[in-house]
N, C-alpha and C positions, 0 to 999 in steps of 0.2 A: 130842534130835532126831537122826535118821539122818544119817550122814556126807554122803550124796548131797544131802540137803535143805540141809545147811549150805553146800554148794557152790553150790546155786541161790540161796541168800540172799546169798552173796558176789557173785554176778553181778548180782542185783537191786540190791544196794547200789551197784555200779559204774555201772549204767544205770537209775536209778530212773524215768526218764520213758518207758521203752519196754516197759511190762508190761501185758498184757491177760490176765486170768485167766478160766478157765471154771469150771464147777461141780464140777470134780474134788475129791474129798474132801480131798486135800492142800491145795488152794487155799482151800477153805472152812473149814479147821481154824482154831480160835480163835487158836492160836499164830501161824500164818502170817498171818492177818488182822491181828492186833495188830502184828506186826513190819513188815508192808508199810505199814500205815497210819502208823506212826511214821517210816518211812524213805523213803517214796515220796510226793512232794508232791501228785500228782493222783490218788491212789488212790480208787477207787469201792468202797464197802463191798458185800459180797456181796448184801445185801438189795435193792440197787438195780440189780443185774445183770439183764438180760433172762433169763427162765427157760430158754430154749434158744436160744443165739445163734451157731450155727456160721456163719450167713451174714454175721456181722460180723467174721469172721476170714479173711483171705486164705489162710492156710495150710489152713483147713478147707474152703473152697469152691473152691480152685484147686490148690494145691500137692499135697496128699495125693492128690487124684484123678489128677493127672498122674503122680505117682509110682506109684500103683497100676496105671494103664494100662501104664506101662513095665515094671513088675514082672511083669505077666501075660504079657508077651512074652519075658521073660528065661529063657534055658535054659543050662545045667541049673539047676533050682531048688536053692537052698542046703539043706543037710541039718543044719547046726549053726549056733548063734547067731553065731559069729564070721564064718562065710560070709555069713549074712544081713546082718550089719552092713556087711560090705564091699560087698555088692550094693547095699544101700540108699544107702551113701555114694557109690558110682559113679553111681547114678541121680540122686541129689541134685546131684552135681557136674555132670552133663550137662543139667540143666534149663536151658532158655534164660532168661537173665536178663531179656530184654525181656518175656517172657510173665509173669514174676513181677512186674516193675515195673508192668505194666498191671493186674494183680490188686490190687496195693497201691493204685494210684491210683483204682481203682474203689470203694474203701472209702468215699470221700466221698459218692458217689451212693447207695451202700447205706445209709450212716448217715442221710442225709437222708430216704430212704424210710422207714426205721425210726422216725425222729422224727415224720414226718408221719402214720404209722400209730399213733402213740401207744404205741410199743414193741410193737404187736401184729403180726399177720401182714402181710407186705408182699411175699412172694415173687411174687404174681400181677402186681405192677407191672412185673416184668422179663420176663414171658412174652409 
């Protein structure tokens, strides 16, 4: 396994109750699935994940969008990876915690809508 992957597994082992995986190939890999199933008590196997669930993750439906909007206004744009990392870290550090907290708390409402829709489409409920 790649060294970075081992680092993620070490973090997962330290905080086994705080993981939500998406359909990324690394998350769906048999080795990752077996390790997480063994080490994380509330793990949900990939076959039970909603097929496309960005609305179930506050990072996907709130934080990344807020960061992108801030990045669009950032000048000058970074030219190398290290500059980009610094810019993104600055944007992350400047995100208002209250806004992130509201996004996290809204997950309950979103999960209830998902369950009510039988894990089908539910976006129209919020429009």
